[in-house]
C-alpha positions as CSV (number, residue, x, y, z in Angstrom):
1,M,55.2,-21.6,-43.6
2,S,54.7,-19.1,-40.9
3,Q,55.5,-20.4,-36.9
4,M,53.2,-21.5,-35.2
5,P,52.5,-20.3,-31.7
6,Q,54.1,-22.3,-28.6
7,L,51.0,-22.6,-26.6
8,S,51.1,-24.3,-22.9
9,A,47.5,-24.6,-23.4
10,C,44.2,-24.4,-25.6
11,P,43.0,-21.0,-26.0
12,S,39.0,-22.0,-25.9
13,C,39.0,-24.9,-22.8
14,E,42.3,-24.7,-21.6
15,E,43.2,-28.2,-21.9
16,P,47.6,-28.4,-21.6
17,L,48.7,-29.0,-25.1
18,E,52.4,-30.8,-25.9
19,S,54.5,-29.4,-28.5
20,G,53.8,-29.6,-31.9
21,D,50.0,-30.5,-31.0
22,R,48.5,-28.3,-34.6
23,F,44.5,-28.9,-33.1
24,C,43.6,-29.8,-29.0
25,G,42.5,-33.0,-27.7
26,A,39.4,-31.8,-25.9
27,C,37.7,-29.4,-28.2
28,G,39.4,-29.5,-31.6
29,Y,40.1,-26.0,-31.1
30,D,42.9,-25.6,-34.8
31,L,46.0,-24.4,-33.1
32,S,47.0,-22.5,-35.9
33,A,44.7,-20.3,-36.2
34,V,46.3,-18.6,-32.9
35,P,47.7,-15.3,-34.0
36,V,51.4,-15.3,-33.4
37,R,52.0,-12.8,-30.8
38,P,53.7,-9.7,-31.2
39,E,57.0,-8.8,-29.9
40,D,55.9,-6.7,-26.5
41,N,57.9,-4.5,-24.7
42,P,56.8,-3.8,-21.6
43,T,56.6,-0.7,-19.5
44,I,59.7,-0.5,-16.9
45,T,58.1,0.6,-13.7
46,M,58.9,2.9,-11.9
47,N,59.8,1.1,-8.5
48,G,63.4,0.6,-9.0
49,S,63.0,-3.6,-9.9
50,V,65.4,-5.0,-12.9
51,P,63.9,-5.2,-16.0
52,A,63.0,-8.4,-17.4
53,Q,65.5,-10.7,-19.6
54,G,65.3,-8.8,-23.3
55,A,63.5,-5.8,-22.5
56,P,65.4,-3.0,-23.6
57,A,67.6,-0.6,-21.7
58,A,66.4,2.2,-20.0
59,G,66.5,5.5,-22.7
60,A,66.3,2.5,-25.3
61,Y,62.6,3.9,-25.9
62,P,62.0,7.0,-28.1
63,E,60.8,9.5,-26.6
64,P,57.5,11.4,-28.3
65,P,58.0,14.6,-28.9
66,R,56.2,16.9,-27.0
67,V,54.7,19.1,-29.3
68,P,51.9,21.4,-27.8
69,P,48.4,21.5,-30.0
70,A,48.2,24.4,-32.0
71,G,46.7,27.3,-30.9
72,G,48.0,26.9,-26.9
73,G,50.8,26.0,-24.8
74,W,51.5,23.6,-22.4
75,P,50.9,24.8,-18.2
76,A,53.6,25.8,-16.7
77,P,55.4,22.9,-14.5
78,G,54.8,23.2,-10.5
79,P,56.7,24.5,-8.2
80,N,58.7,21.0,-7.7
81,G,60.7,21.8,-11.3
82,A,62.6,18.8,-12.7
83,G,63.0,16.7,-9.4
84,G,59.3,16.3,-8.3
85,P,56.6,14.0,-9.6
86,Q,55.9,15.4,-12.9
87,A,52.8,17.1,-13.6
88,A,49.6,15.3,-14.0
89,H,47.8,17.6,-17.2
90,L,44.3,17.1,-17.8
91,P,42.2,17.8,-21.0
92,T,40.6,21.0,-18.9
93,D,43.8,22.5,-18.5
94,L,44.1,23.4,-22.5
95,Q,42.2,26.5,-23.9
96,G,39.9,24.6,-26.4
97,T,40.0,25.8,-30.3
98,D,37.8,25.6,-32.7
99,S,38.6,23.7,-36.4
100,G,40.4,27.4,-37.8
101,G,42.8,27.4,-34.5
102,S,40.8,30.2,-32.9
103,A,40.0,30.2,-29.3
104,L,36.5,28.7,-28.3
105,P,33.9,32.0,-27.1
106,P,33.3,31.3,-23.3
107,D,30.1,29.2,-22.2
108,A,26.8,31.3,-22.8
109,P,24.3,31.5,-19.7
110,P,21.2,29.7,-19.8
111,P,18.1,31.4,-21.3
112,P,16.1,32.4,-18.5
113,G,13.4,30.4,-18.7
114,A,15.9,27.1,-18.7
115,P,15.1,24.4,-15.7
116,P,17.9,24.5,-12.9
117,A,21.0,22.8,-12.8
118,P,21.1,20.0,-11.3
119,A,22.1,20.6,-7.4
120,A,25.9,18.8,-6.5
121,G,26.1,15.6,-5.7
122,V,27.7,13.6,-3.2
123,R,30.6,11.9,-4.2
124,F,32.3,8.5,-2.8
125,D,34.9,7.9,-4.7
126,H,37.4,10.8,-3.0
127,P,39.2,10.2,0.2
128,P,37.0,11.3,3.1
129,Q,38.2,14.7,4.8
130,A,37.5,15.7,8.6
131,A,34.9,18.3,9.2
132,G,36.4,21.3,10.3
133,H,39.9,20.5,8.8
134,P,40.1,20.8,5.0
135,V,43.8,19.9,3.4
136,P,45.4,22.8,2.7
137,P,45.6,23.5,-1.2
138,G,49.2,23.9,-1.3
139,S,50.7,21.2,1.4
140,A,50.2,16.8,2.2
141,E,51.7,16.0,5.1
142,G,54.9,18.9,4.5
143,H,54.8,18.2,0.8
144,P,54.3,21.3,-2.1
145,V,51.4,19.8,-4.4
146,P,51.9,20.8,-7.7
147,T,48.9,22.2,-9.6
148,G,46.8,19.2,-10.7
149,G,48.7,17.0,-9.8
150,Y,49.7,14.3,-6.9
151,A,51.6,14.7,-3.7
152,P,53.4,12.0,-1.9
153,Q,51.8,10.1,1.6
154,S,54.2,8.3,3.8
155,D,52.8,5.0,2.1
156,G,54.3,5.6,-1.1
157,Y,51.4,6.5,-2.8
158,P,50.5,9.3,-4.5
159,A,47.7,11.3,-3.1
160,Q,45.0,13.4,-5.1
161,S,45.2,16.8,-5.0
162,E,41.6,18.7,-4.4
163,T,42.4,20.7,-7.7
164,Y,42.5,16.9,-9.2
165,Q,39.5,15.7,-7.7
166,A,37.1,18.8,-8.4
167,Q,38.1,18.0,-12.4
168,Q,37.3,14.5,-12.2
169,P,33.6,13.7,-13.4
170,D,31.1,13.0,-10.8
171,E,30.2,9.9,-12.5
172,Y,28.6,8.2,-9.6
173,L,26.5,11.2,-8.1
174,L,23.9,10.9,-5.4
175,Q,22.0,13.6,-6.5
176,A,21.1,16.3,-3.9
177,P,17.5,17.1,-3.9
178,D,17.0,20.7,-5.4
179,P,15.2,23.1,-2.4
180,R,13.2,24.3,-5.1
181,V,10.9,21.1,-6.3
182,S,10.0,18.9,-3.3
183,A,10.9,15.1,-3.6
184,D,8.6,14.1,-1.3
185,P,4.9,11.9,-3.3
186,A,2.8,12.7,-0.4
187,A,3.3,16.3,-0.2
188,Q,2.6,16.7,-3.7
189,A,-0.1,14.9,-3.4
190,A,-1.8,16.4,-0.7
191,G,-0.9,19.3,-2.1
192,A,-3.1,18.6,-5.0
193,G,-5.4,17.2,-2.9
194,G,-5.0,13.6,-3.5
195,K,-4.1,10.1,-1.6
196,V,-0.5,8.6,-2.0
197,C,-1.1,4.7,-2.5
198,V,0.0,2.4,0.3
199,A,1.7,0.3,-2.0
200,C,4.4,2.0,-3.9
201,R,4.2,5.5,-1.7
202,A,4.4,7.4,-5.0
203,G,1.6,7.1,-6.6
204,R,-1.7,10.0,-6.8
205,V,-4.7,7.3,-5.9
206,D,-7.4,8.2,-8.1
207,D,-11.2,8.8,-7.9
208,D,-11.5,5.0,-9.0
209,G,-9.7,4.1,-5.8
210,Y,-6.2,3.1,-7.8
211,C,-2.8,3.8,-7.9
212,E,-1.7,5.9,-11.1
213,N,1.3,5.1,-11.1
214,C,1.4,0.9,-9.6
215,G,-2.4,0.5,-10.4
216,H,-3.0,-1.1,-6.8
217,A,-6.1,-1.2,-5.4
218,Q,-6.5,1.3,-2.4
219,P,-8.1,-0.3,0.6
220,R,-11.3,1.2,1.1
221,E,-12.3,2.6,4.1
222,R,-15.9,0.5,4.5
223,D,-13.2,-2.3,3.9
224,H,-13.5,-2.5,8.0
225,M,-15.3,-0.6,10.2
226,E,-15.5,-0.1,14.3
227,Q,-17.6,1.9,16.1
228,E,-18.6,2.4,19.7
229,S,-21.6,4.8,20.9
230,G,-21.7,4.4,24.6
231,P,-23.1,1.4,25.5
232,V,-23.2,0.3,21.9
233,A,-20.9,-1.3,19.2
234,A,-20.6,-2.5,16.1
235,V,-17.4,-3.6,13.7
236,S,-17.9,-4.4,9.8
237,D,-15.5,-6.5,7.6
238,R,-15.1,-6.9,4.0
239,G,-14.6,-10.5,4.3
240,L,-12.1,-12.4,2.7
241,R,-13.3,-13.8,-0.8
242,H,-15.8,-10.2,-1.8
243,H,-13.9,-7.0,-3.4
244,R,-15.9,-4.9,-1.1
245,N,-17.7,-4.3,1.5
246,E,-21.3,-4.4,0.8
247,D,-22.8,-4.1,4.4
248,A,-23.4,-0.8,6.6
249,F,-24.4,-0.2,10.5
250,A,-25.4,2.4,12.3
251,I,-25.7,3.4,16.2
252,G,-26.4,5.4,18.7
253,S,-28.4,6.0,22.4
254,T,-30.5,8.8,23.5
255,A,-32.9,9.3,25.9
256,L,-36.7,8.9,26.1
257,P,-38.8,12.3,27.5
258,D,-39.3,10.3,31.0
259,G,-34.9,10.5,30.9
260,S,-34.5,6.7,31.0
261,P,-31.9,5.9,28.1
262,A,-32.4,4.3,24.9
263,S,-30.1,2.1,22.7
264,V,-30.4,1.9,19.0
265,A,-27.8,-0.7,16.2
266,I,-29.1,-0.8,12.5
267,V,-27.6,-3.2,10.6
268,C,-27.8,-3.6,6.6
269,D,-26.6,-5.4,3.9
270,G,-26.5,-5.0,0.0
271,V,-28.0,-7.6,-1.9
272,S,-25.3,-8.3,-4.5
273,S,-27.3,-8.9,-7.3
274,A,-29.1,-5.8,-7.7
275,T,-26.7,-2.2,-8.6
276,R,-25.3,-0.5,-6.2
277,P,-25.7,-2.8,-3.1
278,D,-23.0,-0.9,-0.5
279,D,-25.0,2.8,-1.2
280,A,-28.4,0.7,-0.4
281,S,-27.3,-0.5,2.8
282,M,-25.3,2.5,4.3
283,A,-28.5,5.1,3.1
284,A,-30.8,2.8,4.8
285,S,-28.7,2.7,8.2
286,K,-28.5,5.7,7.9
287,A,-32.0,6.9,7.6
288,A,-33.1,4.9,10.0
289,S,-30.9,5.5,12.6
290,E,-32.1,9.2,12.3
291,A,-35.7,8.4,12.1
292,L,-35.3,6.0,15.5
293,L,-32.8,8.7,17.4
294,A,-35.8,11.7,16.4
295,A,-38.4,9.9,17.1
296,L,-37.9,8.1,20.7
297,P,-37.4,11.8,22.4
298,R,-39.8,12.9,21.3
299,G,-42.1,10.1,23.1
300,T,-43.1,7.9,19.9
301,H,-43.6,4.4,21.3
302,P,-40.3,2.3,20.5
303,Q,-42.0,0.0,18.4
304,Q,-43.9,2.2,16.6
305,A,-40.9,3.9,16.1
306,M,-39.0,0.8,14.6
307,H,-41.8,0.5,12.0
308,D,-41.7,4.1,10.7
309,A,-37.8,3.6,10.7
310,I,-38.0,0.7,8.7
311,I,-40.2,2.9,6.0
312,A,-38.4,5.3,6.6
313,A,-35.0,3.4,5.0
314,S,-37.0,1.9,2.5
315,R,-37.7,5.2,1.0
316,A,-34.0,6.5,1.1
317,V,-33.4,3.0,-1.0
318,N,-35.8,3.9,-3.3
319,S,-34.9,7.6,-4.0
320,L,-31.2,5.7,-5.3
321,A,-32.8,3.9,-8.4
322,A,-34.1,7.4,-10.1
323,E,-30.3,8.7,-9.6
324,P,-27.9,8.7,-12.5
325,A,-25.4,6.7,-11.3
326,T,-27.4,4.0,-10.9
327,A,-28.6,4.5,-15.0
328,R,-25.2,4.5,-15.6
329,E,-24.4,0.8,-14.0
330,H,-27.8,-0.6,-14.7
331,A,-27.9,-4.2,-16.7
332,P,-31.0,-5.6,-18.3
333,H,-29.8,-8.5,-15.8
334,Q,-29.6,-6.2,-12.4
335,N,-32.3,-5.0,-10.2
336,A,-32.0,-1.8,-8.1
337,P,-30.2,-0.6,-5.6
338,A,-31.9,-3.0,-2.7
339,C,-30.9,-4.3,0.8
340,T,-32.0,-6.1,3.9
341,I,-32.2,-4.8,7.4
342,V,-32.3,-5.4,11.5
343,G,-32.4,-3.1,13.8
344,A,-32.9,-3.4,17.7
345,V,-34.4,-0.7,20.3
346,V,-33.3,-1.3,23.8
347,T,-35.0,0.8,26.5
348,S,-34.5,0.2,30.6
349,G,-37.4,-2.7,30.6
350,L,-37.9,-3.4,26.8
351,L,-36.5,-4.7,23.9
352,I,-37.8,-4.0,20.2
353,V,-36.7,-5.6,17.1
354,G,-37.7,-4.9,13.6
355,W,-36.3,-6.6,10.3
356,V,-36.9,-7.1,6.4
357,G,-34.7,-10.1,4.8
358,D,-32.6,-12.1,6.5
359,S,-30.7,-10.4,8.5
360,R,-31.3,-11.2,12.0
361,A,-31.2,-10.6,15.6
362,Y,-30.4,-13.1,18.9
363,W,-30.7,-12.7,22.9
364,V,-28.0,-14.0,25.0
365,P,-28.4,-13.7,28.4
366,V,-25.8,-12.8,30.9
367,D,-26.2,-16.4,32.7
368,R,-25.6,-18.7,30.5
369,S,-27.5,-21.7,32.2
370,A,-31.1,-19.4,30.8
371,P,-31.4,-20.5,27.2
372,P,-30.4,-18.1,24.4
373,A,-33.0,-17.5,21.4
374,R,-33.3,-15.9,17.8
375,L,-35.8,-13.0,17.6
376,T,-36.5,-12.4,14.2
377,E,-38.1,-14.9,11.2
378,D,-36.0,-14.8,7.9
379,D,-38.0,-13.3,4.6
380,S,-36.5,-16.0,2.8
381,W,-37.0,-19.3,0.8
382,A,-35.4,-21.6,3.4
383,A,-37.9,-20.1,5.9
384,Q,-41.0,-20.5,3.5
385,M,-40.1,-23.8,3.1
386,V,-40.2,-24.8,6.7
387,A,-43.0,-22.4,7.5
388,A,-45.2,-24.6,5.2
389,G,-44.1,-28.1,6.4
390,L,-42.4,-28.9,3.2
391,M,-38.7,-28.8,4.4
392,S,-37.1,-29.9,8.1
393,E,-34.7,-26.4,8.6
394,A,-31.7,-28.4,7.9
395,E,-33.1,-29.9,4.5
396,A,-34.0,-26.5,3.7
397,Y,-30.9,-25.2,4.7
398,A,-29.0,-27.1,3.5
399,D,-30.4,-26.3,-0.2
400,E,-28.8,-24.1,-2.7
401,R,-32.1,-22.1,-2.7
402,A,-31.8,-21.1,0.9
403,H,-30.6,-17.6,1.0
404,A,-33.0,-16.7,-1.7
405,I,-34.9,-13.8,0.1
406,T,-38.1,-13.0,-0.3
407,G,-38.0,-9.4,1.4
408,W,-36.0,-6.7,0.7
409,L,-35.4,-2.4,1.0
410,G,-35.8,-1.5,-2.8
411,A,-37.7,0.0,-6.0
412,D,-38.2,-3.2,-7.1
413,A,-39.5,-5.1,-3.9
414,Y,-42.8,-7.0,-4.0
415,E,-44.5,-5.6,-1.1
416,L,-42.5,-3.8,1.9
417,E,-43.9,-5.5,5.1
418,P,-42.0,-4.5,7.8
419,H,-41.7,-7.2,10.8
420,T,-41.6,-5.7,14.3
421,A,-42.0,-7.6,17.4
422,A,-41.1,-6.4,21.3
423,F,-39.6,-8.6,24.7
424,K,-39.8,-8.2,28.0
425,P,-36.4,-9.7,29.3
426,D,-36.7,-10.9,32.8
427,R,-32.7,-11.3,33.3
428,P,-30.2,-9.0,32.0
429,G,-28.3,-9.9,28.5
430,V,-27.0,-8.7,25.3
431,V,-28.8,-8.3,21.9
432,V,-26.9,-9.3,18.4
433,V,-27.7,-7.6,15.5
434,C,-26.0,-9.3,12.7
435,T,-26.0,-10.2,8.6
436,D,-25.9,-13.3,7.5
437,G,-21.7,-13.4,6.8
438,L,-21.8,-13.9,10.7
439,W,-24.8,-16.4,11.5
440,N,-23.8,-18.4,8.7
441,Y,-21.3,-19.6,10.7
442,A,-23.2,-20.2,13.7
443,E,-26.8,-20.6,12.6
444,A,-28.6,-21.7,16.0
445,A,-29.4,-19.3,19.1
446,E,-27.0,-22.1,20.8
447,E,-23.9,-21.6,19.0
448,L,-23.5,-18.1,18.5
449,A,-24.1,-17.8,22.0
450,R,-21.5,-20.0,22.7
451,V,-19.3,-18.2,20.2
452,V,-20.3,-14.5,22.1
453,P,-17.5,-13.6,25.6
454,L,-19.1,-13.8,28.9
455,D,-18.3,-10.6,29.2
456,A,-20.3,-8.9,26.0
457,A,-22.4,-6.4,28.0
458,A,-19.5,-5.2,29.7
459,H,-17.4,-5.1,26.3
460,P,-19.4,-5.0,23.6
461,L,-16.7,-3.7,20.9
462,H,-14.3,-6.5,22.1
463,S,-16.8,-9.0,21.5
464,A,-18.1,-7.7,18.2
465,R,-14.6,-8.1,17.2
466,V,-14.7,-11.7,18.3
467,L,-18.1,-12.3,16.5
468,V,-16.5,-10.8,13.6
469,G,-12.7,-13.1,14.0
470,H,-15.3,-16.3,14.5
471,A,-16.9,-15.4,10.7
472,L,-13.4,-14.8,9.2
473,D,-11.9,-18.2,10.5
474,G,-14.8,-20.0,9.5
475,G,-13.8,-18.7,5.6
476,G,-15.3,-15.0,5.5
477,H,-16.4,-16.2,2.7
478,D,-19.4,-12.8,2.8
479,N,-19.5,-9.2,4.6
480,V,-19.2,-9.5,8.2
481,T,-21.3,-7.1,10.6
482,V,-22.4,-7.2,13.8
483,A,-23.9,-5.0,16.4
484,L,-24.2,-5.8,20.4
485,V,-26.7,-3.9,22.7
486,P,-26.2,-4.7,26.5
487,F,-29.7,-5.0,27.7
488,P,-31.2,-3.3,29.8
489,A,-29.8,-0.1,28.6
490,V,-27.5,2.0,30.5
491,S,-27.6,5.9,30.5
492,Q,-25.5,7.7,28.9
493,G,-26.9,10.4,28.6
494,A,-29.1,12.2,25.7
495,G,-27.5,12.4,22.4
496,S,-26.2,9.9,19.9
497,A,-22.6,9.4,18.5
């Protein structure tokens, strides 16, 4: 029977053991399964310490024969001779041989079409050297350095020579960029005519607006838009619930034939249940604005110009129904592209509004002691119920059918009836032209007037931002677009922006 090893602690749970224990009292480990520790001959340290008791005396260990491999000899010893540190020989110091003992052929050069070798990297496991003061290859603090070996330092530890460092494999490289290959993804994407993802900063954005690397949806240009044209300003925002902005606006300023100024603002809201509502609103706003800015300088009456502009916007939206893009997206439960429209033309003494749908225009005087007013009537189910006397305004707009529109621009509209109205305010003020994304949170004129800053006529862009922020703070359930036009029009010279 073999003698059991004397253990002071359990090899499994390290519970203290007593002499003669066969099993651990804590975990039940079988102590007889522990193999007997072999007799060990520890390595003798080179610092002059006395070997442990029982260790063989110096010289008792048989020295292995120094037989060089077949086909090659050991390199010559360093200049130190036997009195210096032993040279450290590396596998790379020996000439390699094949299985027959013949020398290996030299490395063949890479083929012409092979990719370039990686550039040299940066090592952090080598001691730093001061720039401009390299260590002499043959000395370190006055001591000669054997080839491929160590040089003694003042602290007693050997220092690695440059030859040894150069021969070590670069296991922890920080690869330096190859100047032949651009590492900048932005430059690569720009060179390919694309955009770089705002999330990962590495992938290219495809035509659908998604990153080809991480799949992140990119912000669209129409998610938030701001514009200021002379005294007129507009802001549009996607809101907090919709995946895209289906609103659009167009603003500008021009001059009438007599030289007096005129300001124009158009706001459109795409019908979400229709196909391509964002394209419909953009086409309508652009067509109406261009029609107004072309007709007013020719002397067309502003109210007639507004009517004609809405007709032009309707034609622009109707033309989308025949485009192939609409046919690809069209489904039986969807309608043709459609949107609502509301616009305002302000001159030195006249205010004209025109609309189709439920986008609105409000009048807010500079003197807040005077009453504000709503200038438009909705083409909606709720407005019809109120006009017919079947419901009060509060009851009608509390109904879930309140925002069902009865008039819009589109190829499948029942009948196009542009609404226009002319006003001659007797005091300065500001016209607020907006979609239902704003007036849902300030429906009555008095509510909206309380949100409009007092200096809205002097700072229309700031005031438009305030109104959009009010809708977002209220929940931002819809796209929000608002344009502010001061009355009377301020002379800014002919032209538009």
